[in-house]
TISEKE-252234 format. One line per field, with one value per residue: residue in one letter; chain; y, z, x of N, C-alpha, C, O in turn. Coordinates in Angstrom, 3 decimals, decimal comma, always signed. Atoms other than C-alpha are relative to their C-alpha. Layout:
BEGIN
aa	c(A;...) .
ch	c(A;...) .
n_c2	c(Y;...) .
n_c3	c(Z;...) .
n_c1	c(X;...) .
ca_c2	c(Y;...) .
ca_c3	c(Z;...) .
ca_c1	c(X;...) .
c_c2	c(Y;...) .
c_c3	c(Z;...) .
c_c1	c(X;...) .
o_c2	c(Y;...) .
o_c3	c(Z;...) .
o_c1	c(X;...) .
***
This chain:
BEGIN
aa	c(M;K;F;L;K;E;I;L;E;W;V;I;V;V;A;V;S;I;A;L;Y;F;A;I;T;T;Y;V;I;A;P;Y;T;V;K;G;H;S;M;D;Y;T;F;A;D;N;D;K;V;F;I;S;K;L;S;S;D;Y;D;R;G;D;E;I;V;F;H;A;N;E;T;D;D;Y;I;K;R;I;I;G;L;P;G;D;T;V;E;V;I;N;D;V;L;Y;I;N;G;K;Q;F;E;E;P;Y;L;E;Q;K;K;S;E;L;K;S;S;G;T;N;F;T;P;D;F;N;I;E;Y;L;K;S;T;Q;S;K;Q;V;P;A;G;H;Y;F;V;M;G;D;N;R;P;N;S;T;D;S;R;A;F;G;F;V;K;A;E;D;I;V;G;K;V;W;L;R;Y;Y;P;F;S;S;F;K;Q;F) .
ch	c(A;A;A;A;A;A;A;A;A;A;A;A;A;A;A;A;A;A;A;A;A;A;A;A;A;A;A;A;A;A;A;A;A;A;A;A;A;A;A;A;A;A;A;A;A;A;A;A;A;A;A;A;A;A;A;A;A;A;A;A;A;A;A;A;A;A;A;A;A;A;A;A;A;A;A;A;A;A;A;A;A;A;A;A;A;A;A;A;A;A;A;A;A;A;A;A;A;A;A;A;A;A;A;A;A;A;A;A;A;A;A;A;A;A;A;A;A;A;A;A;A;A;A;A;A;A;A;A;A;A;A;A;A;A;A;A;A;A;A;A;A;A;A;A;A;A;A;A;A;A;A;A;A;A;A;A;A;A;A;A;A;A;A;A;A;A;A;A;A;A;A;A;A;A;A;A;A;A;A;A;A;A) .
n_c2	c(-0,548;-1,423;-0,655;+0,109;-0,877;-1,373;-0,116;-0,095;-1,431;-0,951;+0,180;-0,530;-1,364;-0,427;+0,120;-1,126;-1,329;-0,105;-0,145;-1,500;-0,849;+0,048;-0,542;-1,534;-0,715;+0,171;-0,689;-1,127;-0,828;+0,657;-0,851;-0,271;-0,838;-0,894;+0,208;-1,117;-1,274;-0,659;-0,622;-1,075;+0,130;+0,595;+1,216;+0,190;+1,393;+0,923;-0,253;+1,271;-0,363;+0,984;-0,374;+0,487;+0,658;+0,046;-1,007;+0,031;-1,285;-0,898;-1,403;-0,805;-0,319;+1,181;+0,733;+1,453;+1,024;+0,712;+0,901;-0,621;+1,022;+1,335;+0,095;-1,209;-0,879;-1,326;-0,874;-1,268;-0,903;-0,060;-1,369;-0,041;+1,147;+0,383;-1,051;-1,380;-0,348;-0,435;-0,725;-0,943;-1,144;-0,817;+0,577;+0,028;+1,170;-0,224;+1,097;-0,367;-1,386;-0,837;+0,058;+0,872;-0,400;+1,189;-0,564;+0,962;-0,329;-1,389;+0,038;+0,372;-1,051;-1,175;+0,281;+0,034;-1,352;-0,688;+0,420;-0,549;+1,050;+0,466;+1,315;+0,936;-0,412;-0,158;+1,195;+0,126;+1,437;+0,327;-0,019;+0,987;+1,330;+0,993;+0,068;-0,402;-0,078;-1,252;+0,148;+1,279;+0,936;+0,635;+1,119;-0,448;-1,153;-0,651;-0,041;-0,608;-0,141;-1,339;-0,480;+0,017;+0,007;+1,321;+1,030;+0,754;+0,216;+0,220;-0,785;+0,990;+1,400;+0,021;+0,078;+1,214;+0,678;+0,212;+1,392;+0,122;-0,728;+0,908;-0,616;-1,330;-0,104;-0,265;-0,409;+0,025;+0,375;-0,270;-0,255;-0,306;-1,434;-0,327;+0,721;-0,822;+0,728;-0,712) .
n_c3	c(+0,428;-0,245;+1,006;+1,236;-0,173;+0,149;+1,443;+0,695;-0,363;+0,882;+1,430;+0,201;-0,027;+1,304;+1,168;-0,185;+0,225;+1,403;+0,639;-0,275;+0,860;+1,338;-0,010;-0,091;+1,227;+1,195;-0,060;-0,841;+0,271;+0,559;+0,007;+1,347;-0,030;+1,058;+0,928;+0,978;-0,408;+0,512;-1,012;-0,847;-1,452;-0,834;-0,227;+0,505;+0,403;-1,179;-1,112;-0,210;-0,284;-0,091;+0,882;-0,494;+1,029;-0,349;+0,730;+1,416;+0,280;+0,233;+0,196;+0,776;-0,999;-0,662;+0,498;+0,098;+0,596;+0,975;+1,031;+1,315;+1,040;-0,580;-0,965;-0,749;-0,692;-0,059;-0,820;+0,616;-0,605;+0,813;+0,270;+0,576;-0,421;+1,128;+0,450;+0,001;+1,186;-0,577;+0,870;-0,611;+0,908;-0,615;-1,312;-0,765;+0,152;+0,196;-0,043;+0,261;+0,213;-1,121;-0,475;-1,225;-0,709;-0,365;-0,894;-0,129;+1,068;-0,026;-0,098;+1,353;+1,071;-0,241;+0,368;+1,501;+0,499;+0,518;+1,386;+0,978;+0,564;-0,872;-0,728;+0,728;+1,334;+0,384;+0,596;-0,225;+0,154;+1,269;+1,122;-0,364;+0,663;-0,939;-0,600;+1,101;-0,666;-0,664;-1,492;-0,557;+0,074;-1,258;-0,514;+0,190;-0,591;+0,563;-1,059;+0,206;-1,105;-0,412;+0,745;+1,351;+1,215;-0,063;-0,446;+0,982;-0,736;+0,871;+1,391;+0,968;+0,063;-0,025;-1,248;-0,819;-0,495;-1,441;-0,402;-0,130;-1,134;-1,186;-1,183;-0,343;-0,858;-1,284;-0,936;+0,283;-1,271;+0,114;-1,167;-1,236;-0,203;+0,890;-0,358;+0,245;+0,438;+1,027) .
n_c1	c(+1,288;+0,149;-0,802;+0,855;+1,080;-0,580;-0,276;+1,374;+0,550;-0,723;+0,453;+1,328;-0,248;-0,637;+1,099;+0,961;-0,603;-0,169;+1,392;+0,367;-0,691;+0,482;+1,294;-0,076;-0,694;+0,856;+1,307;+0,147;-1,144;-1,154;-1,216;-0,377;-1,089;+0,082;-1,168;-0,012;+0,073;+1,168;+0,842;-0,792;-0,558;+0,979;-0,699;-1,326;-0,366;-0,296;+0,847;+0,808;+1,339;+1,138;+1,219;+1,287;+0,711;+1,369;+0,767;+0,192;+0,432;-1,171;+0,263;-0,927;-1,180;-0,532;-1,195;+0,330;-0,832;+0,796;-0,705;-0,196;-0,029;-0,071;-1,075;-0,329;+0,914;-0,360;+0,640;+0,317;+1,015;+1,260;+0,319;+1,264;+0,938;+0,813;+0,782;-0,757;-0,881;-1,177;-0,879;-0,992;-0,265;-0,853;-0,357;+1,171;+0,598;+1,440;+0,794;+1,376;-0,022;-0,309;-1,405;-0,128;-1,336;-0,916;-1,094;-1,183;-0,862;-0,562;-1,507;-0,703;+0,321;-0,734;-1,346;-0,102;+0,360;-1,128;-0,302;+0,955;+0,838;+1,197;-0,247;+0,894;+0,332;+1,428;+0,658;+1,366;+0,129;+0,792;-0,939;-1,088;+0,071;+0,165;+1,418;+0,911;+1,363;+0,279;+0,155;-0,482;+1,141;+0,360;-0,871;-1,512;-0,526;-1,268;-0,972;-1,216;-0,987;-0,255;-1,186;+0,544;-0,960;-0,684;+1,010;+0,794;+1,311;+1,112;-0,328;-0,713;+0,593;+1,459;+0,727;-0,209;+1,304;+0,239;-0,337;-1,475;-0,421;-0,383;+0,526;-0,348;-1,127;+0,666;-1,048;-1,532;-0,639;-1,420;-0,763;+0,666;+0,038;+1,081;+1,169;+1,200;+1,183;+0,723) .
ca_c2	c(-51,370;-47,975;-47,135;-48,179;-46,158;-43,042;-43,539;-43,951;-40,593;-38,757;-40,316;-39,167;-35,629;-35,268;-36,582;-34,174;-31,224;-32,071;-32,392;-29,010;-27,329;-28,473;-27,716;-24,129;-23,410;-24,834;-23,115;-20,352;-18,631;-19,270;-17,889;-16,156;-14,613;-11,503;-11,870;-8,847;-5,128;-4,539;-3,557;-1,225;+0,517;-1,233;-4,673;-5,310;-8,268;-11,205;-9,689;-12,548;-12,215;-14,231;-14,193;-14,721;-17,384;-16,818;-13,705;-13,804;-10,241;-8,138;-4,326;-1,757;-1,149;-4,662;-6,377;-9,833;-12,888;-14,752;-17,521;-15,669;-18,875;-22,552;-21,976;-18,381;-16,418;-12,649;-9,996;-6,923;-4,212;-4,448;-1,318;-2,087;-4,156;-5,927;-3,276;-0,464;+1,489;+2,260;+4,863;+6,864;+10,361;+12,486;+10,339;+10,379;+7,275;+7,521;+4,889;+5,169;+8,647;+9,946;+10,746;+8,096;+9,002;+6,648;+7,795;+4,492;+5,881;+9,321;+8,411;+6,662;+9,424;+12,197;+10,264;+10,066;+13,704;+15,102;+13,055;+14,717;+11,417;+10,141;+7,297;+5,539;+5,892;+6,940;+3,990;+3,209;-0,524;-0,397;+0,216;-2,126;-5,231;-7,243;-6,223;-4,591;-3,999;-0,885;-2,316;-5,001;-8,042;-9,805;-12,207;-10,387;-7,755;-5,271;-5,317;-3,196;-3,131;-0,106;+0,290;+1,079;+1,622;-1,900;-3,999;-6,742;-6,536;-6,301;-3,759;-6,718;-9,912;-8,824;-9,219;-11,565;-14,099;-14,244;-18,023;-17,409;-15,238;-17,237;-14,642;-11,158;-10,052;-10,077;-9,616;-8,819;-10,614;-10,113;-8,215;-7,704;-3,908;-3,829;-5,793;-4,674;-5,985;-5,012) .
ca_c3	c(+3,609;+5,061;+2,526;-0,390;+1,045;+1,183;-2,404;-3,559;-1,633;-3,480;-6,785;-6,292;-5,207;-8,339;-10,643;-9,181;-9,371;-13,064;-13,849;-12,121;-13,979;-17,365;-16,466;-15,452;-18,352;-20,803;-19,491;-17,042;-17,395;-19,308;-19,239;-22,405;-23,263;-25,409;-28,553;-30,536;-30,207;-31,790;-28,541;-27,218;-24,751;-23,450;-23,561;-24,104;-25,808;-23,285;-20,966;-19,238;-18,935;-17,878;-20,328;-19,062;-21,147;-19,378;-21,172;-24,516;-24,231;-25,845;-25,968;-28,038;-26,215;-24,882;-25,345;-26,552;-27,517;-30,641;-33,134;-36,004;-37,886;-37,132;-35,177;-33,821;-31,407;-31,385;-28,922;-30,207;-29,160;-30,301;-32,280;-34,301;-33,074;-35,390;-37,348;-36,867;-39,634;-38,947;-40,532;-39,629;-41,077;-40,178;-37,199;-35,808;-35,265;-36,425;-35,368;-36,906;-38,036;-34,586;-33,199;-30,762;-28,288;-27,780;-24,779;-24,823;-27,989;-26,827;-25,806;-29,084;-31,186;-29,443;-30,161;-33,885;-34,194;-34,717;-37,900;-39,466;-40,348;-39,002;-36,404;-38,092;-41,821;-43,200;-44,044;-44,221;-43,807;-46,902;-49,094;-47,277;-49,406;-46,303;-45,245;-48,144;-46,120;-45,139;-41,707;-39,450;-40,159;-37,539;-35,425;-36,268;-34,890;-36,236;-34,212;-34,150;-32,276;-30,241;-32,064;-35,298;-37,602;-36,454;-36,168;-38,376;-37,546;-39,228;-41,815;-43,172;-42,333;-42,056;-39,471;-36,504;-36,000;-32,606;-32,387;-32,844;-29,800;-26,932;-24,321;-22,821;-21,186;-17,450;-15,682;-16,414;-13,831;-15,165;-15,097;-11,553;-11,754;-14,441;-12,590;-13,577;-13,755;-16,784) .
ca_c1	c(-106,372;-106,232;-103,557;-105,920;-108,707;-106,501;-105,386;-109,010;-109,948;-107,146;-108,144;-111,731;-110,523;-108,336;-111,218;-113,739;-111,305;-110,540;-114,284;-114,977;-112,267;-113,499;-117,081;-116,227;-113,887;-116,487;-119,648;-118,768;-115,380;-112,168;-108,625;-107,402;-104,089;-104,033;-101,759;-100,714;-101,144;-104,543;-106,172;-103,452;-103,841;-106,895;-105,073;-101,359;-99,722;-99,634;-102,230;-104,058;-107,827;-110,907;-113,807;-117,356;-119,207;-122,475;-123,535;-125,128;-126,265;-123,617;-123,578;-121,714;-118,227;-118,033;-114,593;-115,134;-113,206;-114,447;-113,401;-111,760;-111,146;-110,577;-107,395;-107,394;-109,382;-109,395;-110,166;-111,910;-114,403;-118,068;-118,727;-121,883;-124,839;-127,309;-129,271;-126,693;-125,136;-121,495;-119,147;-116,086;-115,709;-112,672;-111,778;-115,305;-117,234;-120,989;-123,483;-126,911;-125,903;-125,121;-121,589;-120,437;-117,678;-114,685;-112,769;-110,637;-109,002;-107,924;-104,242;-103,546;-105,293;-103,362;-100,008;-100,827;-102,191;-98,727;-98,321;-101,371;-103,058;-106,426;-106,285;-109,138;-109,296;-112,732;-115,079;-118,732;-119,724;-121,933;-118,749;-116,263;-115,379;-115,581;-119,165;-121,027;-124,105;-125,961;-126,627;-125,065;-127,141;-129,178;-127,109;-123,880;-121,659;-119,116;-115,968;-112,769;-109,555;-108,615;-105,321;-107,105;-104,093;-102,726;-105,922;-107,208;-110,923;-114,337;-113,018;-110,935;-112,739;-116,377;-119,028;-118,709;-121,463;-123,039;-122,345;-118,620;-118,421;-116,622;-117,463;-117,069;-113,896;-114,746;-111,352;-107,684;-105,677;-102,170;-100,112;-101,032;-100,290;-103,083;-105,658;-109,153;-112,739;-114,754) .
c_c2	c(+1,466;+0,745;+0,081;+1,007;+1,508;+0,222;+0,205;+1,390;+1,009;-0,172;+0,654;+1,603;+0,640;-0,060;+1,044;+1,326;+0,143;+0,232;+1,377;+0,958;+0,059;+0,473;+1,535;+0,496;-0,237;+0,796;+1,343;+0,957;-0,722;+1,010;+0,215;+0,978;+0,900;-0,144;+1,152;+1,282;+0,677;+0,664;+0,958;+1,104;-0,664;-1,359;+0,035;-1,422;-0,757;+0,393;-1,303;+0,502;-1,178;+0,475;-0,737;-0,670;-0,128;+0,908;-0,265;+1,379;+0,983;+1,418;+0,815;+0,533;-1,184;-0,568;-1,467;-0,878;-0,987;-0,905;+0,743;-0,928;-1,393;-0,156;+1,278;+0,578;+1,396;+0,756;+1,343;+0,609;-0,030;+1,446;+0,125;-1,300;-0,274;+1,156;+1,326;+0,235;+0,562;+0,700;+0,951;+1,104;+0,984;-0,310;-0,016;-1,195;+0,444;-1,299;+0,398;+1,554;+0,941;-0,263;-0,955;+0,214;-1,324;+0,437;-1,034;+0,307;+1,233;-0,050;-0,326;+1,060;+1,119;-0,356;+0,132;+1,394;+0,790;-0,203;+0,614;-0,990;-0,295;-1,363;-0,980;+0,547;+0,019;-1,302;+0,083;-1,572;-0,426;-0,130;-0,834;-1,238;-1,132;-0,090;+0,331;-0,068;+1,377;-0,092;-1,257;-0,925;-0,588;-1,115;+0,170;+1,226;+0,585;+0,376;+0,762;-0,055;+1,472;+0,603;-0,065;-0,125;-1,371;-1,043;-0,704;-0,296;+0,021;+0,772;-0,999;-1,285;-0,078;-0,142;-1,242;-0,605;-0,217;-1,327;-0,204;+0,715;-1,006;+0,671;+1,413;+0,006;+0,472;+0,676;-0,148;-0,268;+0,016;+0,700;+0,634;+1,560;+0,538;-0,688;+0,793;-0,886;+0,828;-0,233) .
c_c3	c(+0,100;-1,025;-1,401;+0,106;-0,173;-1,398;-0,740;+0,311;-0,842;-1,416;-0,248;+0,122;-1,293;-1,126;+0,134;-0,419;-1,603;-0,656;+0,246;-0,835;-1,374;-0,127;+0,060;-1,151;-1,213;+0,111;+0,806;-0,343;-0,521;-0,089;-1,507;+0,046;-1,277;-0,901;-0,914;+0,783;-0,613;+0,834;+0,894;+0,013;+0,948;+0,475;-0,629;-0,419;+1,389;+1,239;+0,280;+0,584;+0,182;-0,827;+0,692;-1,182;+0,283;-0,640;-1,472;-0,489;-0,159;-0,422;-0,743;+1,216;+0,580;-0,737;+0,028;-0,555;-0,985;-0,917;-1,279;-1,103;+0,783;+1,136;+1,012;+0,570;+0,165;+1,175;-0,575;+0,887;-0,957;-0,367;-0,599;+0,394;-1,141;-0,276;-0,017;-1,421;+0,671;-0,985;+0,876;-1,047;+0,805;+1,480;+1,022;-0,356;-0,037;+0,246;-0,227;-0,293;+1,132;+0,524;+1,184;+0,563;+0,267;+0,849;+0,087;-1,150;+0,068;+0,181;-1,365;-1,056;+0,211;-0,393;-1,540;-0,545;-0,582;-1,379;-1,011;-0,667;+1,100;+0,646;-0,629;-1,425;-0,221;-0,645;+0,330;-0,244;-1,350;-1,196;+0,347;-0,829;+1,044;+0,618;-1,144;+0,313;+0,624;+1,458;+0,449;+0,050;+1,423;+0,396;-0,249;+0,643;-0,870;+1,072;-0,458;+1,146;+0,432;-0,490;-1,437;-1,118;+0,014;+0,406;-1,137;+0,714;-1,130;-1,250;-0,908;-0,034;+0,074;+1,392;+0,865;+0,337;+1,450;+0,523;+0,042;+1,109;+1,082;+1,243;+0,124;+0,973;+1,450;+0,938;-0,598;+1,347;-0,079;-1,171;+1,168;+0,187;-0,899;+0,276;-0,073;-0,396;-1,073;-0,007) .
c_c1	c(-0,200;+0,862;-0,824;-1,074;+0,492;+0,315;-1,308;-0,587;+0,718;-0,324;-1,312;+0,118;+0,582;-1,127;-1,029;+0,645;+0,201;-1,289;-0,491;+0,704;-0,406;-1,380;-0,065;+0,522;-0,914;-1,275;+0,013;+1,023;+1,229;+1,140;+0,193;+1,261;-0,035;+1,181;-0,154;-0,303;-1,210;-0,961;+0,657;-0,823;-0,931;+0,575;+1,397;+0,282;+0,326;-0,675;-0,788;-1,405;-0,823;-1,109;-1,256;-0,840;-1,429;-0,823;-0,206;-0,625;+1,060;-0,434;+1,210;+1,110;+0,387;+1,304;-0,344;+1,090;-0,885;+0,925;+0,157;-0,009;+0,226;+1,015;+0,221;-1,157;+0,487;-0,672;-0,158;-0,986;-1,154;-0,244;-1,455;-0,886;-1,000;-1,040;+0,672;+0,535;+1,266;+0,868;+0,914;+0,209;+0,911;+0,391;-1,162;-0,926;-1,614;-0,854;-1,435;-0,109;+0,247;+1,478;+0,029;+1,441;+0,770;+1,155;+1,185;+0,886;+0,831;+1,532;+0,564;-0,290;+1,006;+1,493;+0,046;-0,350;+1,150;+0,390;-0,874;-0,854;-1,126;+0,477;-0,822;-0,358;-1,505;-0,508;-1,415;-0,232;-0,607;+1,146;+1,341;-0,072;-0,390;-1,473;-1,014;-1,457;-0,352;-0,128;+0,691;-1,103;-0,338;+0,911;+1,471;+0,364;+1,200;+0,950;+1,238;+0,914;+0,223;+1,211;-0,253;+0,990;+0,610;-0,940;-0,559;-1,327;-1,128;+0,125;+0,648;-0,686;-1,467;-0,676;+0,272;-1,356;-0,198;+0,496;+1,557;+0,606;+0,237;-0,607;+0,427;+1,104;-0,630;+1,127;+1,325;+0,661;+1,610;+0,363;-0,707;-0,125;-1,244;-1,302;-1,213;-1,224;-0,735;-1,387) .
o_c2	c(+2,117;+1,893;+1,079;+1,695;+2,355;+1,331;+1,080;+1,989;+1,909;+0,819;+1,218;+2,301;+1,703;+0,877;+1,675;+2,082;+1,225;+1,010;+2,009;+1,866;+1,155;+1,093;+2,189;+1,420;+0,557;+1,230;+2,115;+1,942;-1,892;+2,201;-0,607;+1,895;+0,402;-0,254;+1,401;+1,297;+1,906;+1,407;+1,424;+1,336;-0,747;-1,611;+0,552;-2,364;-0,260;-0,069;-2,017;+1,327;-2,244;+1,657;-1,897;+0,001;-0,828;+0,626;-0,648;+1,595;+1,565;+1,594;+0,391;+1,059;-1,179;-0,596;-2,050;-0,345;-1,520;-0,658;+0,907;-0,625;-1,421;-0,942;+1,170;+0,575;+1,584;+0,330;+1,991;+0,071;+0,159;+2,295;+1,082;-2,463;+0,591;+1,617;+2,290;-0,644;+1,210;+0,163;+1,487;+0,850;+1,453;+0,561;-0,113;-1,429;+1,173;-2,214;+1,158;+2,203;+2,153;-1,393;-0,926;+0,102;-2,381;+0,630;-0,630;-0,340;+1,479;+0,786;+0,337;+1,285;+1,573;+0,576;+0,545;+1,665;+1,488;+0,674;+0,671;-0,598;-0,073;-2,144;-2,072;+1,509;-0,812;-1,880;+0,809;-2,061;-1,496;-0,879;-0,925;-1,778;-2,100;-1,102;-0,470;-0,643;+1,969;+0,881;-2,144;-0,652;-0,577;-1,852;-0,722;+2,002;-0,125;+1,090;+0,628;-0,079;+2,388;+1,813;-0,834;-0,891;-1,754;-1,873;-0,040;-1,048;-0,372;+0,497;-0,891;-1,863;-1,171;-0,084;-2,293;+0,047;-0,660;-1,363;-1,165;+0,650;-1,752;+0,029;+1,884;-0,821;+1,415;+1,644;-1,173;+0,478;-0,172;+0,421;+1,462;+2,013;+1,663;-0,727;+1,897;-1,783;+2,054;+0,323) .
o_c3	c(-0,777;-1,339;-2,120;-0,875;-0,724;-1,851;-1,601;-0,561;-1,395;-2,145;-1,326;-0,635;-1,749;-1,895;-0,869;-1,172;-2,152;-1,605;-0,662;-1,373;-1,932;-1,138;-0,642;-1,705;-2,152;-0,931;+0,675;-0,962;-0,210;-0,306;-2,344;+0,863;-2,389;-0,357;-1,511;+2,002;-0,681;+0,380;+1,895;-1,015;+2,139;+1,677;-1,740;+0,036;+2,323;+2,303;-0,649;+1,495;-0,351;-0,770;+1,097;-2,152;-0,420;-0,816;-2,178;-1,648;+0,821;-1,166;-0,689;+2,279;+1,063;-1,965;+1,049;-1,214;-0,576;-1,066;-2,034;-2,188;+2,008;+2,069;+2,060;-0,065;+0,482;+1,626;-0,942;+1,940;-2,164;+0,518;-0,275;+0,298;-2,003;+0,659;-0,516;-2,245;+1,712;-2,082;+1,928;-2,229;+1,869;+2,338;+2,219;-1,520;+0,847;-0,523;+0,566;+0,023;+0,915;+0,563;+2,046;-0,126;+0,557;+0,392;+0,392;-1,112;-0,760;-0,457;-1,881;-1,920;-0,752;-0,751;-2,059;-1,695;-1,578;-2,089;-2,185;-1,577;+2,306;+0,105;-0,836;-1,562;+0,357;-1,492;+1,253;-1,272;-1,894;-2,154;-0,479;-0,910;+0,666;+1,165;-1,312;-0,404;+1,348;+2,176;-0,382;+0,677;+2,394;-0,480;-0,084;+1,038;-1,540;+2,006;-1,646;+2,311;-0,348;-0,325;-2,171;-2,050;-1,057;+1,246;-2,020;+1,683;-2,265;-2,248;-2,124;-1,121;-0,021;+2,439;+0,334;+0,867;+2,132;+1,631;+0,618;+1,297;+1,399;+2,014;-0,757;+1,883;+1,569;+1,661;-1,214;+2,320;+0,922;-2,233;+1,033;+0,867;-0,703;-0,569;+0,470;-1,233;-0,972;-0,841) .
o_c1	c(-0,768;+0,546;-0,765;-1,358;-0,212;+0,031;-1,386;-1,217;+0,086;-0,381;-1,500;-0,556;+0,161;-1,341;-1,364;+0,033;-0,006;-1,386;-1,030;+0,071;-0,439;-1,707;-0,836;-0,074;-0,846;-1,765;-0,936;+0,620;+1,455;+0,917;-0,180;+1,339;-0,215;+2,279;-1,201;-0,475;-1,234;-1,831;+0,112;-1,460;-0,632;+0,500;+1,518;-0,367;+0,955;-0,263;-1,165;-1,471;-0,515;-1,448;-1,185;-1,191;-2,158;-2,008;+0,727;-0,980;+1,525;-1,399;+2,365;+0,780;+1,520;+1,376;-0,709;+1,982;-1,916;+2,121;-0,801;-0,505;+0,107;+0,850;+0,858;-2,212;+1,662;-1,735;+0,822;-1,330;-1,010;-0,349;-2,158;-0,494;-1,158;-1,695;+0,091;+0,786;+1,155;+1,027;+0,566;+0,440;+0,505;+0,534;-0,894;-1,252;-2,067;-0,556;-1,990;-1,106;+0,233;+1,964;-0,850;+2,456;+0,208;+2,281;+2,308;+1,933;+1,708;+2,170;+1,463;+0,557;+1,623;+2,214;+1,083;-0,004;+0,960;+0,881;-0,510;-1,586;-1,016;+1,260;-0,293;-1,114;-2,206;+0,174;-1,785;+0,236;-0,333;+0,955;+2,249;-1,175;-1,051;-1,911;-1,933;-2,276;+0,448;+0,107;+0,886;-2,127;+0,418;+1,364;+2,302;-0,506;+1,951;+0,586;+1,530;+0,518;-0,038;+1,360;+0,369;+0,742;+1,081;-0,593;-1,101;-1,428;-0,862;-0,541;+0,492;-0,708;-2,027;-0,031;+0,631;-2,256;+0,727;+1,031;+2,068;+1,821;-0,690;-1,320;+1,146;+1,163;-1,413;+0,895;+1,619;+0,552;+2,301;-0,193;-1,608;-1,046;-1,703;-2,197;-1,241;-1,120;-0,745;-2,102) .
***
C-alpha cells in the first residue's frame, strides 16, 4: 500500500509539473532559438532566448518574435508603429520625417562602409510593393532585421499584424557569454 501511495504522489508531481510547464510557455514566457543571421550582431544564429508573452504594448526598437507564416516564426526589430511613416535615405532612418538613431547598427555599418555601398538601401513604405501605404496601418508594425543587407523583413513581406506577434524578447540565456536581459 505504501508503494502505491508513493507512485501516486510521483504521478501527481509529474502531472502538475507538465501542466505548469504548458501553462507558463503558453501564457507567460517561451523559449525560442534564433535561426539565421538577419539580426546579426544583436542576435546570432542559434542564440537561445526567452520571449515574454505578457506584453501587448510594443514600442519602436523592441525585438519581437512573430508568426511569419504557418510554419515559421521570425525575430525582428520593430521600426514602425501604427500611424508612422517610414523611409531610409542615404543610410539614415526617418520616422515621421525625423531622423531616428540606430546605434545597434553601427558595427555592421562600419564594416560595410569600405565597400562604398549603403547598409540599408533607400526606401519609403509608400513605394514598397509589400506595403504600398503612406503610414503603418492600425494594428500593424513595420519590422526589419539588424543585418539589413541579409534580412527578409517588412520590406519583403509587408506589415506584421499585432495578433501575429508571439512576444517580446526578454532574455538571451545562451550562449552564456552573451547572457543579457532586454
